[in-house]
C-alpha positions as CSV (number, residue, x, y, z in Angstrom):
1,M,6.9,-40.7,-28.9
2,T,5.6,-40.7,-25.2
3,G,3.8,-37.5,-25.2
4,F,4.6,-36.4,-28.5
5,G,2.5,-39.4,-31.0
6,P,-0.8,-39.3,-32.9
7,E,-3.0,-38.0,-29.8
8,H,-1.0,-35.0,-29.5
9,L,0.2,-33.6,-32.6
10,P,1.1,-29.9,-32.0
11,Y,1.3,-26.8,-34.1
12,G,4.4,-25.1,-34.2
13,V,6.9,-22.8,-36.7
14,F,10.7,-23.4,-37.2
15,R,13.2,-23.6,-39.9
16,R,17.1,-24.8,-41.2
17,A,19.3,-23.2,-41.7
18,G,19.0,-21.6,-45.3
19,E,15.5,-21.7,-45.3
20,A,12.7,-20.0,-44.9
21,P,10.2,-20.0,-41.3
22,R,7.7,-23.2,-42.1
23,V,4.7,-24.4,-39.9
24,G,5.1,-27.9,-38.6
25,V,3.9,-29.8,-36.3
26,R,5.9,-32.7,-33.7
27,F,6.0,-36.5,-33.6
28,G,8.4,-37.7,-31.7
29,E,11.5,-37.0,-31.8
30,G,11.0,-35.0,-35.0
31,V,8.9,-32.2,-37.2
32,L,6.8,-33.0,-40.2
33,D,7.0,-30.6,-42.0
34,L,3.3,-29.6,-43.1
35,A,4.4,-27.8,-46.4
36,A,6.0,-30.6,-48.2
37,L,3.3,-32.7,-47.1
38,A,0.8,-30.5,-48.7
39,L,3.4,-30.7,-52.3
40,D,2.9,-34.6,-52.0
41,G,-0.8,-34.9,-52.1
42,L,-0.6,-36.2,-48.7
43,L,-2.5,-32.8,-47.3
44,D,-5.8,-32.2,-48.5
45,E,-4.7,-28.2,-48.7
46,D,-2.5,-25.2,-50.5
47,P,1.0,-25.3,-49.2
48,A,0.7,-22.1,-49.4
49,L,-0.8,-21.8,-45.8
50,F,2.0,-23.8,-44.5
51,A,5.0,-21.8,-46.3
52,Q,3.9,-19.4,-43.3
53,P,6.3,-18.0,-40.5
54,S,2.9,-18.1,-38.4
55,L,0.4,-19.9,-38.0
56,N,-2.0,-17.7,-37.6
57,A,-3.4,-18.4,-41.6
58,F,-3.9,-22.2,-40.8
59,M,-6.0,-20.8,-37.8
60,A,-7.7,-18.4,-39.4
61,Q,-9.4,-20.8,-42.0
62,G,-11.5,-22.2,-39.0
63,P,-11.9,-25.3,-36.8
64,A,-13.8,-27.6,-40.7
65,T,-10.0,-27.0,-41.3
66,W,-8.2,-27.5,-38.7
67,S,-10.2,-31.0,-38.1
68,R,-9.3,-31.7,-41.5
69,V,-5.5,-32.0,-41.1
70,R,-5.7,-32.8,-37.8
71,E,-7.5,-36.5,-39.5
72,A,-5.1,-36.3,-41.7
73,L,-2.2,-36.1,-39.6
74,R,-3.3,-38.8,-37.4
75,A,-3.8,-40.7,-40.6
76,L,-0.7,-40.5,-41.0
77,T,0.9,-41.5,-37.7
78,A,-1.6,-43.8,-36.2
79,G,-0.3,-47.5,-36.3
80,P,3.0,-48.8,-34.6
81,D,4.9,-48.2,-38.3
82,A,3.6,-45.4,-39.6
83,E,7.2,-43.3,-39.3
84,P,6.5,-40.1,-42.3
85,A,9.0,-38.2,-43.1
86,A,10.3,-35.4,-40.6
87,V,13.0,-33.2,-40.1
88,P,15.3,-34.1,-36.6
89,L,14.6,-31.8,-33.9
90,D,18.6,-30.5,-33.8
91,E,18.3,-29.7,-37.3
92,A,15.0,-27.5,-36.7
93,E,14.6,-24.5,-35.4
94,L,11.5,-23.5,-33.4
95,L,10.3,-20.3,-33.6
96,L,7.5,-18.1,-31.8
97,P,4.4,-20.1,-33.4
98,I,1.6,-17.6,-33.7
99,A,1.8,-13.4,-34.3
100,V,0.5,-12.6,-30.9
101,G,-2.8,-9.8,-31.4
102,D,-3.8,-8.4,-28.3
103,Y,-2.3,-10.5,-25.2
104,A,-4.5,-10.4,-21.9
105,D,-3.5,-12.3,-18.7
106,F,-6.0,-13.0,-15.8
107,Y,-5.7,-14.3,-12.4
108,S,-7.8,-17.4,-11.7
109,S,-6.1,-19.8,-9.3
110,I,-8.0,-19.2,-5.7
111,Y,-5.0,-21.1,-3.9
112,H,-2.6,-18.1,-6.0
113,A,-5.4,-14.9,-5.0
114,E,-5.6,-16.4,-1.8
115,N,-1.7,-17.1,-0.8
116,V,-1.2,-13.0,-2.1
117,G,-4.5,-11.7,-0.1
118,R,-3.0,-13.0,2.6
119,M,0.4,-11.7,2.3
120,F,-1.0,-8.3,1.6
121,R,-3.6,-7.8,3.6
122,P,-3.0,-9.6,6.1
123,D,-6.1,-7.7,8.8
124,G,-8.7,-8.2,5.8
125,E,-10.3,-10.3,3.7
126,A,-7.8,-12.6,1.0
127,L,-10.2,-12.7,-2.2
128,M,-11.2,-8.9,-2.9
129,P,-14.9,-8.8,-3.2
130,N,-15.6,-9.3,-6.6
131,W,-12.7,-12.3,-7.2
132,R,-16.0,-14.8,-6.8
133,H,-17.8,-13.4,-9.7
134,L,-15.6,-12.7,-12.8
135,P,-12.5,-13.8,-13.8
136,V,-10.2,-10.5,-13.1
137,G,-8.0,-9.4,-15.6
138,Y,-5.1,-7.3,-17.3
139,Q,-4.4,-6.5,-20.5
140,G,-0.3,-6.9,-21.7
141,R,1.8,-6.1,-23.8
142,A,1.6,-8.9,-27.5
143,G,5.3,-6.9,-28.4
144,T,7.4,-8.6,-25.3
145,V,5.8,-12.4,-26.3
146,V,8.7,-15.1,-26.8
147,V,9.9,-18.6,-27.9
148,S,11.0,-20.6,-25.4
149,G,14.6,-19.9,-25.1
150,T,14.8,-16.3,-25.5
151,P,17.0,-14.9,-22.4
152,I,15.0,-12.3,-20.6
153,R,17.2,-9.5,-19.3
154,R,16.3,-8.6,-15.9
155,P,13.9,-5.1,-16.0
156,R,15.1,-1.8,-14.9
157,G,12.0,0.5,-13.2
158,Q,11.0,3.2,-10.1
159,R,9.9,0.3,-6.3
160,R,10.2,1.9,-3.2
161,D,12.5,-0.6,-1.0
162,D,12.0,2.1,2.1
163,Q,8.1,3.2,2.4
164,D,10.2,5.9,4.3
165,A,11.8,6.8,2.1
166,P,11.7,8.2,-2.4
167,P,11.3,5.6,-5.3
168,V,14.7,5.0,-6.3
169,F,15.2,3.8,-9.9
170,G,17.4,0.3,-10.8
171,P,17.2,-3.5,-11.5
172,S,14.3,-5.3,-10.0
173,T,15.7,-6.9,-6.8
174,R,12.8,-9.6,-6.9
175,L,12.5,-10.7,-9.7
176,D,10.0,-13.6,-10.0
177,I,8.0,-16.4,-12.1
178,E,4.0,-17.6,-13.0
179,L,2.6,-20.4,-14.1
180,E,0.6,-20.4,-16.5
181,L,-1.7,-22.0,-19.3
182,G,-2.0,-19.7,-22.6
183,F,-5.1,-19.7,-24.7
184,V,-4.8,-19.2,-28.1
185,V,-7.2,-17.4,-30.7
186,G,-8.0,-18.9,-33.7
187,T,-11.6,-18.0,-34.7
188,P,-12.1,-14.0,-34.6
189,S,-15.0,-11.9,-33.5
190,A,-17.0,-9.3,-34.7
191,L,-16.6,-5.8,-32.6
192,G,-19.5,-5.4,-30.3
193,E,-20.7,-8.8,-30.5
194,P,-19.9,-10.7,-27.5
195,I,-18.7,-15.1,-27.3
196,P,-21.3,-16.2,-25.6
197,I,-20.0,-19.0,-23.5
198,D,-21.2,-21.5,-25.0
199,R,-19.6,-20.9,-27.8
200,A,-16.4,-20.0,-26.9
201,L,-14.6,-22.8,-27.1
202,D,-15.0,-23.1,-30.9
203,H,-13.1,-20.1,-30.9
204,L,-10.2,-21.3,-29.6
205,F,-7.3,-23.2,-31.1
206,G,-5.0,-24.9,-29.2
207,V,-2.6,-23.9,-25.6
208,V,0.2,-23.2,-24.6
209,L,2.3,-23.1,-21.6
210,L,3.1,-19.9,-20.2
211,N,5.4,-17.7,-18.1
212,D,4.5,-14.8,-16.9
213,W,8.0,-13.6,-15.6
214,S,7.0,-10.3,-13.0
215,A,9.3,-7.9,-11.1
216,R,7.6,-7.5,-7.6
217,D,9.6,-4.4,-7.1
218,I,8.4,-2.5,-9.3
219,Q,4.9,-3.8,-9.4
220,A,4.1,-2.9,-5.6
221,W,4.9,0.5,-6.5
222,E,3.5,0.7,-9.7
223,Y,-0.1,-1.3,-9.2
224,R,-2.2,1.1,-7.2
225,P,-4.4,1.6,-8.4
226,L,-4.7,1.1,-12.2
227,G,-3.0,-2.7,-11.9
228,P,0.7,-3.9,-13.2
229,F,2.3,-2.7,-16.0
230,L,6.1,-2.2,-16.6
231,A,6.1,-4.4,-13.9
232,K,5.4,-7.8,-16.5
233,S,5.5,-5.8,-20.1
234,F,9.4,-6.6,-20.5
235,A,8.7,-10.6,-21.1
236,T,6.7,-13.3,-21.8
237,S,7.6,-17.0,-22.2
238,I,5.5,-19.6,-24.6
239,A,5.8,-23.2,-25.9
240,A,7.1,-23.1,-29.3
241,W,4.6,-26.0,-29.4
242,V,0.6,-25.6,-29.0
243,T,-1.4,-27.8,-28.3
244,P,-4.7,-28.5,-30.5
245,M,-7.7,-28.0,-28.3
246,E,-9.0,-31.2,-28.9
247,A,-6.5,-33.2,-28.0
248,V,-5.9,-31.0,-24.6
249,L,-9.7,-31.0,-24.5
250,A,-9.0,-35.0,-23.4
251,R,-8.0,-34.1,-20.2
252,R,-11.3,-32.0,-19.7
253,V,-12.8,-33.7,-15.8
254,P,-15.6,-32.0,-14.0
255,A,-14.9,-29.3,-11.2
256,P,-16.7,-28.1,-8.0
257,A,-19.2,-25.6,-8.4
258,P,-18.1,-22.1,-7.9
259,D,-19.6,-20.4,-5.2
260,P,-21.6,-17.9,-5.7
261,E,-23.0,-19.4,-8.7
262,P,-21.6,-16.9,-11.4
263,L,-23.8,-14.7,-13.5
264,P,-25.6,-16.0,-16.4
265,Y,-23.3,-15.4,-19.1
266,L,-20.7,-17.1,-16.8
267,R,-22.5,-20.3,-16.3
268,E,-21.3,-23.4,-17.8
269,E,-21.1,-27.2,-16.6
270,P,-17.6,-27.0,-13.8
271,W,-14.8,-28.7,-15.5
272,A,-11.1,-28.2,-15.5
273,L,-8.0,-29.5,-17.5
274,D,-6.5,-32.8,-15.7
275,L,-2.9,-31.7,-16.5
276,D,0.2,-32.2,-14.8
277,L,2.4,-29.0,-13.8
278,E,5.9,-28.2,-12.6
279,V,8.9,-26.0,-12.7
280,E,12.0,-25.9,-12.8
281,L,14.8,-23.6,-11.3
282,S,18.6,-24.1,-11.8
283,G,17.9,-28.1,-12.3
284,T,15.4,-28.2,-9.2
285,T,11.6,-29.0,-9.4
286,I,10.3,-26.7,-7.1
287,S,6.6,-27.1,-7.7
288,R,4.2,-29.4,-8.8
289,T,0.4,-28.2,-9.6
290,S,-2.2,-29.1,-11.4
291,A,-3.8,-26.8,-13.8
292,R,-7.2,-28.3,-12.0
293,H,-6.4,-25.7,-10.0
294,L,-8.2,-22.9,-12.1
295,Y,-11.2,-21.5,-10.5
296,W,-12.2,-20.0,-14.2
297,S,-11.9,-21.6,-16.7
298,A,-11.1,-20.9,-20.4
299,A,-15.2,-20.8,-21.5
300,Q,-15.5,-17.8,-19.0
301,Q,-12.4,-16.2,-19.3
302,L,-13.3,-15.5,-23.4
303,A,-16.6,-15.1,-22.2
304,H,-16.0,-12.1,-20.0
305,L,-13.1,-11.0,-21.7
306,T,-15.6,-10.1,-24.7
307,V,-18.9,-9.3,-22.6
308,N,-18.8,-5.5,-23.1
309,G,-18.0,-5.7,-27.2
310,A,-14.5,-6.4,-27.4
311,S,-13.8,-7.8,-30.2
312,V,-11.0,-11.5,-30.3
313,R,-9.0,-11.7,-33.9
314,T,-7.1,-14.2,-34.8
315,G,-3.5,-15.1,-33.3
316,D,-4.8,-13.4,-29.8
317,L,-3.8,-14.4,-26.3
318,F,-4.6,-15.0,-23.3
319,G,-2.8,-16.5,-19.8
320,S,-5.0,-18.6,-16.9
321,G,-2.8,-16.5,-14.6
322,T,-0.9,-18.1,-11.9
323,I,-1.8,-21.8,-11.4
324,S,-0.9,-22.7,-7.7
325,G,-2.9,-25.8,-5.2
326,P,-3.2,-25.7,-1.8
327,E,-0.1,-26.8,-0.8
328,R,3.4,-25.0,-0.8
329,D,4.8,-26.8,-2.9
330,Q,1.9,-26.6,-5.2
331,C,2.2,-22.9,-5.8
332,G,3.5,-21.4,-9.8
333,S,4.9,-18.8,-8.5
334,L,8.3,-17.3,-6.2
335,L,6.3,-15.2,-4.5
336,E,4.1,-18.4,-2.8
337,L,6.5,-20.4,-2.6
338,A,9.6,-18.3,-0.8
339,W,6.6,-15.9,0.7
340,N,7.7,-12.9,-0.7
341,G,11.1,-13.8,0.4
342,S,11.0,-14.3,3.6
343,D,11.1,-18.4,3.8
344,P,13.3,-18.9,1.1
345,I,13.4,-22.5,-1.0
346,V,16.3,-24.1,-0.9
347,L,17.7,-25.8,-4.6
348,A,19.7,-28.8,-4.5
349,D,23.3,-27.0,-4.9
350,G,22.0,-25.7,-1.2
351,T,22.0,-21.8,-2.8
352,Q,18.9,-20.4,-1.1
353,R,15.8,-18.4,-2.9
354,G,13.7,-15.7,-2.9
355,F,13.6,-14.4,-5.6
356,L,15.4,-14.8,-9.3
357,E,19.5,-14.4,-9.6
358,D,21.2,-13.4,-12.8
359,G,22.0,-17.1,-14.9
360,D,19.0,-18.8,-12.9
361,E,17.5,-20.9,-15.5
362,V,13.4,-21.8,-15.3
363,V,11.7,-24.3,-17.4
364,L,8.0,-25.1,-17.3
365,R,7.0,-28.5,-17.8
366,G,3.5,-30.2,-18.5
367,A,1.7,-33.2,-19.4
368,G,-1.9,-35.1,-19.6
369,G,-1.0,-39.1,-18.9
370,D,1.6,-41.1,-21.1
371,A,-0.5,-39.3,-24.2
372,L,0.4,-35.5,-24.1
373,T,3.4,-33.7,-23.3
374,L,3.3,-30.4,-23.1
375,G,6.1,-28.0,-25.4
376,E,8.1,-26.7,-22.3
377,V,8.6,-23.1,-21.4
378,R,13.0,-21.8,-20.4
379,G,14.6,-19.2,-20.1
380,R,18.1,-18.2,-18.4
381,I,17.7,-15.2,-16.8
382,E,20.5,-12.2,-17.6
383,P,21.8,-8.9,-16.0
384,A,19.6,-5.7,-16.2
385,A,21.5,-3.6,-19.6
């Protein structure tokens, strides 16, 4: 039960062989079928709300419904003898939990940003002038967000390996990972109406682990002047289980004050999430870090995303950006762990990695003490088509 008990109860979408997809909740080593529980009168909701191929219909009901369903589920699962009927995990195919609307990705770990700056601007400032004033981000591609376990095809694109020669086209040779948290929007906002920072968390349904796969060689050639494009749009993996905000905010802790103080629309009491995170590469744990290392919070990210009047929709997703700590073995990307390939990491079998090779499998994991285990994110690299 550790990590998936009554204090957690993450939501997902599953199906059994020959059956239609439906909304479920992870409890121990099984899945609670919410449509079935509603039909039995154990949830005071329309069963049709859960007989759905995504969480979107449920998320669109808003915080009052989320809270009511969560309290009913906690009552069903609390206590040492609570054993509600569940579908065994080995009988449940886990599907992409949300129908993703828009997807944005931020750059909110100061250690990651400083590492990248030192790597590529050794004679300049590690941070760009705007970094401490706003959550830097870019718009991603929602259509290539995939659920954990989906194979990742090595992308092709333009790269310029030799700076004295023209670019070439072919498979990426510097394929990388990015360990992130993803935040799922439940309550939409209206076009032209920014979300105030003190109400931002009311719009968020939950959190997932997220791997923003990145082709560093393609990125290096294409990103000036408009930023990442094909280097990141080929795949983004998220967990099958969405941890409710109520559960994850129980891990909220004070954070250092930002310097300088942000502009008024980004000001809040500094906080972070006390979540332990790790990266495993082909059976070897290569990084252990923490979500405490994020400089900008999810509330600041959402307030900034909408301050110009941009609206958000149910199912929108935004990533925190790579989460790295102050030490090399606390970094959330191979770019940093192997320092752009110049200092390869050594796996348990003695092989070395600067970047990902075909056949490598990456697993992201996270936990908040014994009571909360985030759904893992797993992906295996397949050769370019």
